[in-house]
C-alpha positions in Angstrom: 40.8 55.8 87.7 44.0 54.6 86.1 42.5 54.9 82.6 41.3 58.5 83.4 44.8 59.4 84.6 46.4 57.9 81.5 43.9 59.7 79.3 44.5 63.0 80.9 48.3 62.5 80.6 47.9 61.5 77.0 45.8 64.6 76.1 48.2 66.9 78.0 51.4 65.3 76.6 51.7 68.0 74.0 51.9 70.6 76.8 54.7 68.7 78.5 56.6 68.4 75.2 56.2 72.1 74.4 57.5 72.9 77.9 60.4 70.6 77.5 61.3 72.1 74.1 60.9 75.7 75.3 63.1 75.0 78.4 65.8 73.3 76.2 65.7 76.2 73.7 66.0 78.8 76.5 68.9 76.8 78.0 70.7 76.6 74.7 70.1 80.3 74.0 71.4 81.4 77.4 74.5 79.2 77.1 75.3 80.7 73.7 74.9 84.3 74.9 76.8 84.1 78.2 80.6 83.8 78.0 81.9 80.7 79.8 83.9 81.4 83.0 87.0 79.4 83.6 88.7 78.9 86.9 92.3 78.3 87.8 93.5 77.2 91.2 97.0 77.4 92.6 98.3 76.8 96.1 101.1 78.5 98.0 102.9 77.1 101.0 103.6 79.9 103.5 106.7 79.2 105.6 109.1 81.4 107.4 112.9 81.0 107.4 114.8 80.4 110.6 114.7 83.5 112.7 117.7 84.5 114.8 117.0 88.1 115.3 114.7 89.0 118.2 113.6 92.2 116.4 112.2 90.2 113.5 108.5 91.0 113.3 107.6 87.6 111.7 109.1 85.8 114.7 106.2 87.0 116.7 103.5 85.9 114.3 102.1 82.4 114.4 102.0 80.4 111.2 98.3 81.1 110.8 98.8 84.9 111.3 101.6 84.8 108.7 99.4 83.0 106.2 96.6 85.5 106.9 99.1 88.4 106.4 100.2 87.0 103.0 96.5 86.4 102.1 95.9 90.1 102.7 99.0 91.1 100.7 97.8 89.0 97.8 94.5 90.8 97.4 95.9 94.4 97.7 95.3 96.8 94.9 99.0 97.2 94.4 99.5 93.5 93.7 96.4 93.4 91.4 97.7 96.5 89.5 101.1 94.9 89.0 99.5 91.6 87.8 97.2 93.6 85.4 100.2 95.5 84.0 102.2 92.3 83.5 99.5 90.2 81.9 97.8 93.0 80.0 94.5 91.9 81.5 92.3 94.0 83.7 91.8 92.1 86.9 88.9 92.8 89.2 89.1 91.9 92.9 86.0 89.9 92.7 87.7 87.6 90.1 90.1 86.4 92.8 89.1 84.3 95.8 91.9 83.4 98.2 91.7 81.5 101.4 93.9 79.7 103.9 93.2 76.0 103.8 92.1 75.0 107.3 94.7 73.7 109.7 97.5 74.3 107.2 99.9 77.0 106.1 98.7 76.7 102.5 96.9 79.6 100.7 94.6 78.5 97.9 94.0 81.0 95.2 91.1 80.7 92.8 91.0 82.9 89.7 88.0 83.3 87.4 88.2 84.7 83.9 86.5 84.3 80.6 89.7 83.4 78.7 90.8 79.9 79.5 94.4 80.6 78.5 94.7 83.7 80.5 93.2 82.4 83.8 96.3 80.3 84.5 98.6 83.1 83.6 96.8 85.4 86.0 96.9 82.8 88.8 100.7 82.2 88.4 101.4 85.9 88.1 99.6 86.6 91.3 101.9 84.2 93.1 105.0 85.6 91.5 104.0 89.2 92.4 103.1 88.2 95.9 106.6 86.6 96.3 108.3 89.6 94.8 106.4 92.0 97.1 107.3 89.9 100.1 111.0 89.9 99.1 110.9 93.6 98.6 109.4 94.1 102.1 111.9 91.7 103.6 114.8 93.4 101.8 113.8 96.8 103.0 113.5 95.5 106.5 117.0 93.9 106.4 118.5 97.1 104.8 117.1 99.1 107.7 118.5 96.6 110.2 121.9 96.7 108.4 122.0 100.5 108.5 121.2 100.5 112.2 123.9 97.9 112.9 126.5 99.8 110.9 125.6 103.0 112.8 126.0 101.1 116.1 129.3 99.7 114.9 130.6 103.1 113.9 129.6 104.5 117.3 131.3 101.6 119.2 134.5 102.0 117.1 134.5 105.8 118.0 134.1 104.9 121.7 137.0 102.4 121.4 139.2 105.1 119.8 138.2 107.6 122.6 139.0 105.0 125.3 142.4 104.1 123.7 143.2 107.8 123.5 142.3 108.1 127.2 144.4 105.1 128.1 147.4 106.6 126.2 147.0 109.9 128.1 146.8 108.1 131.4 149.8 106.0 130.5 151.9 109.1 129.6 150.9 110.8 132.9 
């Protein structure tokens, strides 16, 4: 039985070799045709500054919610368009995978691209644009708060002047 098995194996060895060569040739051909895809990974720590104002929206968000919010901001079309304009590379949403690392405040951003030099530029630009967008949102919010406080201050100063005028009138009488 062992001799028959060996004889069958020996007579079919050419078929095995042909299959191996065809498989290797197809693998090489496909690897030459398909562009390699490179991946860059970057991580961003999401923290919030000390909050003293009770009207601050982020004061009500848990750290995880804040990280999820930034994660959504990162993958918006606006951010992707700004990064595309800065890098000169068309970025598709499916080229970017972002996730919050479990039990942390860290967002991991994975970027895939066919150009190994550009993939790192894209990943870093995404982080830069996300930070700029966040600063712009925060700045607008603080400007609104400042305007509101200035309006309240002007109203209180007017009320003080009116009260001083009334005190002077009463004092004269």
